[in-house]
C-alpha positions in Angstrom: -76.9 -94.5 -33.0 -76.1 -94.8 -36.4 -72.4 -94.6 -36.7 -71.2 -94.1 -40.3 -67.5 -94.3 -41.8 -67.3 -91.6 -44.1 -64.9 -91.7 -47.6 -61.7 -90.4 -47.1 -62.4 -86.9 -49.5 -59.2 -84.9 -48.8 -56.3 -85.5 -51.8 -54.5 -87.7 -52.1 -57.1 -89.7 -50.4 -55.8 -91.5 -47.3 -56.4 -95.1 -47.4 -56.9 -96.0 -43.6 -60.2 -96.4 -41.9 -61.1 -96.1 -38.2 -62.6 -99.4 -37.9 -62.2 -102.3 -40.2 -65.0 -104.6 -41.3 -64.2 -107.5 -38.5 -64.2 -104.4 -35.9 -67.8 -103.2 -37.4 -68.9 -106.8 -36.5 -67.5 -106.4 -33.2 -68.9 -103.4 -32.7 -72.5 -105.0 -33.4 -71.8 -107.7 -30.8 -71.4 -106.0 -28.6 -73.5 -102.9 -28.9 -76.8 -103.8 -30.1 -78.1 -100.3 -30.1 -75.6 -99.3 -32.9 -75.7 -100.0 -36.1 -72.7 -99.2 -38.8 -72.8 -98.1 -42.4 -69.8 -97.6 -44.5 -69.9 -94.9 -47.2 -68.9 -96.2 -50.4 -65.1 -95.9 -51.1 -62.4 -96.5 -54.3 -59.5 -95.7 -52.3 -59.6 -97.4 -48.7 -57.6 -100.6 -48.0 -60.7 -102.5 -47.3 -62.6 -102.9 -49.9 -66.2 -102.2 -49.9 -67.0 -105.8 -50.5 -64.8 -106.8 -46.6 -67.6 -104.3 -45.5 -70.6 -106.3 -47.0 -69.1 -109.8 -46.0 -69.5 -108.5 -42.3 -72.6 -107.4 -43.0 -71.9 -103.8 -42.7 -74.5 -101.8 -45.7 -72.2 -99.8 -48.3 -74.2 -96.7 -49.0 -73.2 -93.2 -50.3 -75.9 -91.1 -48.0 -74.5 -90.7 -45.0 -77.6 -88.4 -44.1 -79.2 -90.7 -41.5 -76.0 -91.0 -39.1 -75.8 -89.8 -35.9 -72.1 -89.6 -35.9 -69.4 -89.5 -38.5 -66.2 -90.8 -38.4 -63.5 -90.0 -40.9 -59.5 -90.5 -40.6 -57.8 -87.4 -42.1 -59.9 -83.0 -43.1 -62.7 -83.4 -44.6 -63.2 -80.8 -47.9 -65.9 -78.4 -46.9 -68.2 -78.8 -49.3 -68.5 -82.7 -47.9 -69.5 -81.5 -44.3 -73.5 -82.3 -42.8 -75.3 -80.1 -41.2 -76.0 -80.8 -37.5 -73.8 -83.6 -37.7 -71.3 -85.1 -35.3 -68.1 -85.8 -36.5 -64.6 -87.2 -35.3 -61.3 -86.9 -37.3 -58.1 -84.9 -37.4 -59.0 -81.7 -37.6 -55.6 -80.2 -37.8 -56.9 -76.7 -36.6 -55.4 -76.6 -32.8 -52.6 -74.7 -33.4 -54.1 -72.6 -35.9 -53.1 -74.0 -38.8 -53.5 -72.1 -41.7 -54.6 -74.4 -44.7 -57.4 -75.8 -42.2 -59.0 -72.1 -41.3 -62.2 -72.4 -43.6 -62.5 -76.1 -42.4 -63.0 -75.0 -38.5 -65.1 -71.9 -40.0 -67.7 -73.9 -41.9 -67.8 -76.7 -39.1 -69.3 -73.2 -36.9 -71.3 -71.8 -39.9 -73.0 -75.9 -40.1 -73.5 -76.3 -36.5 -71.1 -79.1 -36.2 -69.9 -80.7 -33.1 -66.1 -81.7 -34.0 -64.2 -84.1 -31.8 -60.9 -84.7 -32.7 -59.0 -87.6 -31.8 -55.7 -85.5 -31.4 -56.6 -84.3 -28.2 -58.8 -87.2 -26.8 -57.3 -87.7 -23.6 -57.8 -89.0 -20.1 -58.4 -87.5 -16.9 -54.4 -87.1 -16.7 -54.2 -85.8 -19.7 -52.5 -88.4 -21.6 -53.4 -89.0 -25.4 -55.7 -92.3 -25.5 -55.9 -92.7 -29.4 -54.0 -91.9 -32.1 -51.5 -93.2 -35.7 -48.3 -92.1 -33.7 -46.8 -96.0 -33.1 -46.8 -96.2 -37.4 -45.7 -92.4 -37.9 -42.9 -93.5 -36.1 -41.9 -96.8 -37.3 -42.4 -95.7 -41.1 -41.2 -92.4 -40.4 -38.0 -94.2 -38.7 -37.7 -96.7 -41.9 -38.3 -93.9 -44.5 -35.3 -92.2 -42.8 -33.1 -95.0 -43.2 -34.2 -95.5 -46.8 -33.1 -91.7 -47.6 -29.7 -92.2 -45.6 -29.3 -95.4 -48.1 -30.1 -93.6 -51.0 -27.8 -90.8 -50.9 -25.3 -92.8 -49.6 -25.4 -95.1 -52.5 -26.6 -98.4 -51.0 -29.2 -100.9 -51.8 -32.2 -98.7 -51.6 -34.9 -100.8 -49.2 -38.1 -101.2 -50.7 -40.9 -98.1 -50.0 -43.0 -99.5 -47.2 -46.4 -99.1 -49.0 -45.4 -101.8 -51.3 -44.6 -104.4 -48.6 -47.9 -106.6 -46.9 -47.2 -105.3 -43.7 -45.0 -104.2 -40.6 -43.6 -107.5 -40.7 -42.5 -107.3 -44.1 -41.1 -103.7 -43.3 -39.1 -104.3 -40.2 -37.5 -107.2 -42.0 -36.3 -104.8 -44.6 -35.2 -102.4 -42.3 -33.0 -105.0 -40.8 -31.2 -106.2 -43.9 -29.9 -102.8 -44.8 -25.8 -102.8 -45.0 -25.0 -99.7 -42.8 -21.3 -98.4 -41.6 -21.5 -97.5 -38.3 -23.9 -94.4 -38.2 -25.0 -92.0 -35.4 -29.0 -91.8 -35.5 -30.7 -89.3 -33.1 -34.3 -89.2 -32.4 -36.3 -86.4 -30.2 -39.7 -87.1 -28.2 -40.9 -90.0 -25.4 -44.5 -90.1 -26.4 -46.4 -93.0 -28.9 -44.2 -91.4 -32.5 -40.9 -91.3 -30.3 -41.9 -95.4 -28.9 -42.7 -96.0 -32.8 -39.3 -94.9 -33.8 -37.6 -97.0 -31.2 -39.5 -100.3 -31.4 -37.8 -100.1 -35.8 -34.1 -99.4 -34.2 -34.7 -102.0 -31.6 -36.2 -104.3 -34.6 -32.8 -103.7 -35.9 -30.5 -104.3 -33.3 -29.2 -100.9 -33.1 -27.5 -100.0 -29.4 -28.7 -97.9 -27.4 -26.2 -95.2 -25.8 -26.6 -92.3 -23.0 -26.4 -88.5 -24.6 -23.0 -88.5 -23.0 -21.8 -91.5 -24.7 -23.1 -90.3 -27.9 -21.2 -87.0 -27.2 -18.4 -88.4 -26.6 -15.3 -88.8 -29.2 -15.1 -92.4 -29.0 -15.9 -94.5 -31.8 -18.2 -97.0 -32.1 -17.7 -100.3 -34.0 -21.6 -100.4 -34.8 -24.5 -98.2 -35.4 -26.0 -96.2 -32.0 -28.6 -94.2 -31.1 -30.0 -91.7 -28.6 -33.1 -90.8 -27.7 -33.2 -87.2 -26.6 -36.3 -85.9 -24.2 -36.5 -81.9 -23.8 -34.5 -82.5 -20.8 -31.6 -82.8 -23.3 -32.6 -80.5 -26.3 -33.8 -77.4 -24.4 -32.6 -75.5 -21.0 -34.2 -72.6 -19.3 -33.1 -69.3 -20.6 -31.9 -68.2 -17.2 -30.1 -71.0 -16.2 -32.9 -72.4 -14.2 -33.1 -76.3 -13.3 -35.3 -78.4 -16.1 -38.7 -79.2 -14.9 -40.8 -80.9 -17.5 -44.1 -79.6 -16.4 -42.9 -76.3 -16.2 -41.7 -76.5 -20.0 -44.3 -77.4 -21.0 -46.7 -74.8 -19.6 -44.3 -72.1 -20.2 -42.3 -72.9 -23.6 -41.6 -69.5 -24.2 -38.9 -69.6 -21.3 -36.5 -71.8 -22.9 -33.9 -71.9 -25.4 -32.6 -74.7 -27.7 -29.9 -77.2 -26.3 -29.8 -79.0 -29.0 -26.8 -77.5 -31.1 -24.1 -79.9 -29.3 -25.4 -82.7 -30.8 -25.4 -81.2 -34.3 -21.4 -82.1 -34.5 -22.5 -86.5 -34.0 -25.9 -86.7 -36.2 -25.6 -88.7 -39.1 -29.3 -89.1 -39.0 -32.1 -86.9 -37.5 -35.4 -88.1 -36.8 -37.7 -85.6 -35.2 -40.7 -87.1 -33.4 -41.6 -85.0 -30.7 -44.7 -82.2 -30.3 -43.6 -79.2 -30.8 -45.4 -76.1 -29.6 -45.0 -72.8 -31.8 -43.9 -71.2 -28.3 -40.9 -73.5 -27.5 -37.6 -72.9 -29.3 -36.7 -74.3 -32.7 -33.9 -76.9 -32.1 -31.4 -75.2 -34.6 -31.6 -72.6 -37.4 -30.4 -71.9 -41.0 -27.2 -70.0 -39.7 -26.7 -73.3 -37.8 -26.8 -75.7 -40.4 -24.4 -73.6 -43.1 -21.6 -74.4 -40.4 -18.8 -76.8 -41.5 -18.8 -79.0 -38.7 -23.1 -79.5 -38.8 -22.8 -83.2 -39.9 -27.0 -83.8 -40.0 -27.2 -84.6 -43.9 -30.6 -86.5 -43.3 -33.6 -85.4 -41.3 -37.1 -87.7 -41.1 -39.1 -84.9 -39.5 -42.5 -87.4 -38.8 -44.0 -84.3 -36.7 -44.0 -82.7 -39.9 -44.6 -79.0 -38.6 -43.9 -76.4 -41.7 -41.2 -74.0 -40.5 -41.7 -74.9 -37.2 -38.8 -77.1 -35.0 -36.9 -77.9 -38.0 -35.8 -75.4 -40.3 -35.3 -77.3 -43.0 -39.3 -78.8 -43.5 -40.6 -76.0 -45.7 -43.3 -78.2 -47.1 -44.8 -82.0 -46.4 -43.9 -84.5 -49.2 -46.0 -87.5 -50.4 -45.5 -91.1 -49.8 -44.8 -91.7 -53.6 -42.0 -88.6 -53.6 -41.3 -88.6 -49.8 -37.3 -86.5 -50.3 -36.8 -83.1 -51.4 -33.4 -81.6 -50.8 -33.1 -78.3 -48.5 -30.2 -75.6 -49.0 -29.3 -74.1 -45.7 -27.6 -71.5 -47.6 -30.4 -70.3 -50.4 -33.2 -71.7 -47.5 -35.0 -73.0 -50.8 -35.9 -76.8 -52.1 -33.8 -78.6 -54.3 -34.1 -82.3 -55.9 -33.2 -84.3 -53.8 -30.0 -86.2 -53.5 -28.4 -83.6 -56.3 -26.2 -81.7 -54.0 -23.9 -83.1 -51.4 -24.0 -79.9 -48.9 -28.0 -80.2 -49.2 -30.1 -81.5 -46.2 -32.2 -84.8 -47.1 -35.7 -83.9 -45.6 -38.1 -86.8 -45.3 -41.5 -85.2 -44.5 -44.3 -87.5 -45.2 -47.8 -85.8 -43.3 -49.1 -89.2 -43.5 -46.9 -91.5 -42.9 -49.4 -94.7 -41.6 -51.0 -94.3 -44.6 -47.7 -96.6 -46.1 -49.2 -99.4 -43.7 -52.8 -98.9 -43.9 -54.4 -102.2 -42.4 -51.9 -102.9 -39.9 -52.4 -98.9 -38.7 -56.3 -99.2 -39.1 -56.5 -102.4 -36.5 -54.4 -100.7 -34.2 -56.2 -97.4 -34.4 -59.8 -98.9 -34.1 -58.9 -100.8 -31.2 -58.4 -98.7 -29.1 -61.3 -96.4 -30.6 -63.7 -99.8 -29.6 -62.1 -100.0 -26.1 -61.6 -96.2 -25.2 -63.9 -93.9 -27.2 -67.0 -95.9 -28.1 -68.3 -96.5 -24.2 -68.2 -93.2 -23.7 -69.8 -92.3 -26.3 -73.2 -94.3 -25.8 -72.8 -94.1 -22.3 -71.8 -91.4 -19.5 -68.6 -89.4 -20.6 -67.5 -89.8 -16.8 -64.3 -89.0 -17.6 -64.6 -86.1 -19.7 -62.8 -88.0 -22.7 -65.7 -86.8 -25.3 -65.6 -82.9 -23.6 -62.4 -82.7 -23.7 -61.9 -83.6 -27.2 -64.7 -81.4 -28.4 -63.5 -78.6 -30.8 -67.1 -77.1 -31.3 -70.5 -77.8 -30.7 -73.5 -75.9 -31.6 -72.2 -73.4 -33.5 -69.8 -72.3 -31.2 -65.9 -73.1 -30.2 -65.8 -74.8 -26.7 -64.5 -73.1 -23.6 -60.8 -75.0 -24.0 -60.7 -74.1 -27.8 -61.9 -70.3 -27.8 -58.4 -69.5 -28.3 -59.1 -69.9 -31.5 -61.7 -67.2 -32.5 -59.5 -64.4 -33.1 -58.1 -66.6 -35.8 -61.1 -67.7 -37.1 -62.4 -64.6 -37.1 -59.4 -62.7 -39.0 
């Protein structure tokens, strides 16, 4: 089997890689039947020379590869007919901007395996950049808070040497006691928690957070769906029922909106789920949230102020809840400051790539070259032989429309 690491063609190009140069060497040692080549790229965090040093051939032509690994969406003109691809396609929620991508995948009879839906037999995701999205997204939230409140601005994460330096920068922030809330219980949320704990912040319960008792230091609360939604007919919350029938629930988040200074949104959001709050809620005088780090970056999703994705070089914008329009960040104190970068791990590309590639080698490659006994590859295959697989057949009307 010949595996190809393709260059990132999305603009701006992503710096992450599915496998680092040293990991390519490990693949070759562990699986002699696999040959790895890398497509030449000027923008990777790992240079062509670093791959050459690990005896990885660097070339432009990927046509002889059996399986091609990327990170972000691939420009439709770059897709090779009949090949097998691994990348984040961002199509499973019917994201309009990637509709043509999926149509082209089907037209070119490409086998598309999406990292986002690689899961074990219990349905748990086994791979992703979630930890680094959480770490960097939370850090950017504190950067926004510092700028908005005239504090010394922490350096952007992408200008630092790595995760250790970013944590040190965050720990040096001089904050007045503030209240931070973050949503979710998955990989992204664990990354958020990792940063907050490295800053030695105090965790409190939801009830403590909602109390009027002043805190002498900054505190945070982690909010799972049990805290931020409730059944619309008053039934007792059941997580599995919520996952399968999110349309039967309504938001229970507004009670937190008078207490939060910095909100970090890190929970998966189903379009059939309720939004956390509305523009009308944000217009209320007691709405205290002024900084929102929306790591999930669902445009016009759970967070109504997330009206577009931002970029690493310019991560913040202002949102006016009265006009429902964007304004220049930090210019109007009545606005909400939004951080909605959609490729946050790209700020720490070398660290993020090491973690990602390690999981690929341990959990995915064995299924790719041997028997997929647990159906890991099968469940993550969106398209094959010009057809959507059964699990993703719900996308057919959308693709045809």
